C-alpha positions as CSV (number, residue, x, y, z in Angstrom):
1,M,25.6,-30.4,83.0
2,N,25.2,-26.8,84.4
3,K,28.7,-25.4,84.4
4,E,30.5,-22.6,86.0
5,I,30.6,-19.2,83.9
6,V,34.1,-18.4,82.7
7,R,35.4,-14.9,83.6
8,D,38.8,-15.4,82.3
9,T,39.3,-12.8,79.6
10,F,42.4,-14.4,78.1
11,F,40.4,-17.5,77.7
12,L,37.3,-15.8,76.4
13,S,39.7,-13.9,73.7
14,L,40.7,-17.2,72.1
15,K,39.1,-18.2,68.9
16,G,37.0,-21.4,69.1
17,K,37.8,-24.5,67.2
18,E,35.5,-26.2,65.0
19,A,33.1,-28.6,66.5
20,T,32.4,-32.2,65.5
21,K,29.9,-34.7,66.3
22,E,32.1,-35.9,68.9
23,D,31.6,-32.5,70.7
24,M,27.8,-32.7,70.8
25,Y,27.9,-33.0,74.6
26,V,29.2,-29.4,74.6
27,G,25.7,-28.3,73.2
28,Q,23.9,-30.1,76.1
29,D,26.1,-28.5,78.8
30,L,25.4,-25.0,77.1
31,V,21.7,-25.9,77.1
32,D,21.7,-26.9,80.8
33,T,23.7,-23.8,81.8
34,L,21.6,-21.5,79.7
35,I,18.5,-22.8,81.5
36,A,20.0,-22.6,84.8
37,H,20.8,-18.9,84.1
38,A,17.6,-18.2,82.3
39,D,16.6,-15.3,84.6
40,R,19.5,-13.0,83.4
41,C,20.8,-14.6,80.2
42,V,19.5,-15.3,76.8
43,G,22.4,-16.8,74.9
44,L,25.8,-18.7,75.6
45,A,29.0,-19.5,73.7
46,A,30.9,-22.6,74.5
47,N,34.0,-20.6,75.7
48,M,31.8,-19.2,78.3
49,I,31.6,-22.4,80.0
50,G,35.2,-23.7,79.3
51,Y,35.1,-25.2,75.9
52,Q,37.2,-23.7,73.2
53,K,34.6,-24.9,70.4
54,R,32.4,-23.3,67.8
55,V,29.1,-23.9,69.6
56,I,26.4,-21.5,70.9
57,V,23.0,-21.6,72.3
58,F,20.2,-19.0,72.5
59,M,16.7,-18.7,73.4
60,D,14.1,-18.3,70.6
61,N,10.6,-18.2,71.7
62,K,11.4,-19.5,75.0
63,K,13.3,-22.5,73.6
64,P,16.9,-23.2,73.5
65,V,18.5,-23.5,70.1
66,L,21.9,-25.0,69.4
67,M,24.2,-23.9,66.5
68,Y,27.4,-25.9,65.8
69,N,29.9,-24.1,63.6
70,P,27.7,-21.1,62.7
71,I,28.7,-18.8,59.9
72,Y,27.1,-15.7,58.6
73,L,25.9,-15.8,54.9
74,K,24.4,-12.3,54.9
75,K,23.9,-9.4,57.4
76,E,21.6,-6.4,56.7
77,G,20.5,-3.2,58.5
78,A,23.4,-2.1,60.8
79,Y,22.7,-0.3,64.0
80,K,24.5,0.6,67.2
81,A,23.5,-1.5,70.4
82,V,24.6,-1.6,74.0
83,E,25.0,-5.0,75.4
84,G,26.1,-6.9,78.6
85,C,27.6,-10.3,79.0
86,L,27.3,-12.8,81.7
87,S,31.2,-13.2,81.8
88,L,32.0,-9.6,81.9
89,D,31.0,-6.7,84.1
90,G,29.2,-3.8,82.7
91,E,28.0,-2.9,79.1
92,R,29.6,-2.0,76.0
93,E,28.6,-0.5,72.6
94,T,28.9,-2.4,69.4
95,V,27.4,-2.6,65.9
96,R,24.6,-5.3,65.0
97,Y,22.4,-6.2,62.2
98,Q,18.7,-6.2,62.1
99,S,18.7,-9.4,59.9
100,I,21.2,-12.0,59.6
101,K,21.4,-15.3,57.5
102,V,23.4,-18.0,59.2
103,E,24.5,-21.4,58.2
104,Y,25.1,-23.9,61.0
105,Y,24.5,-27.5,62.2
106,N,21.6,-28.0,64.6
107,E,21.4,-30.4,67.6
108,K,21.5,-33.5,65.5
109,F,24.4,-32.0,63.6
110,Q,22.2,-31.6,60.4
111,R,23.3,-28.5,58.1
112,R,20.6,-25.8,58.2
113,I,20.3,-22.3,56.8
114,K,18.1,-19.8,58.5
115,T,17.5,-16.2,58.4
116,Y,16.9,-14.3,62.0
117,K,15.7,-10.8,62.7
118,G,15.3,-8.4,65.7
119,F,16.5,-9.3,69.2
120,T,17.3,-13.0,68.3
121,A,19.5,-11.9,65.5
122,Q,21.2,-9.6,68.1
123,I,21.6,-12.6,70.4
124,I,23.2,-14.7,67.9
125,Q,25.6,-12.0,66.7
126,H,26.8,-11.6,70.4
127,E,27.5,-15.3,70.7
128,M,29.3,-15.6,67.5
129,D,31.4,-12.9,68.6
130,H,32.6,-15.1,71.4
131,L,33.5,-17.8,68.9
132,E,35.8,-15.2,67.4
133,G,37.4,-14.1,70.7
134,I,35.8,-10.7,70.5
135,L,34.6,-9.7,73.9
136,I,31.6,-7.5,73.9
């Protein structure tokens, strides 16, 4: 279901709670909402649509990819970036990494480990910040 984008900075600053198989509907709502905003959005975190869960979605080669409970295993190649956010006005500076290795559960709740680079890695980092209540 396409959900309304949350702009409440207090709610967005709360850390997400671990997702379970019972939370898989959150992933579908994230995908639906990302597709509805595809003209100006490349990723979303669950708190951006009102769920305090550790779930993100991002576009990778024009396909939405879900991650439940993602964690970093490795980060390499720090650089400065300027980013905007669908939930916030304006842009802010932050530090990102060119390459990240992430452990997560996929759309079938199967454990995966994958390395991402470049802009896709940047999107994932932005959405993972949301899971920690970090507003960029």
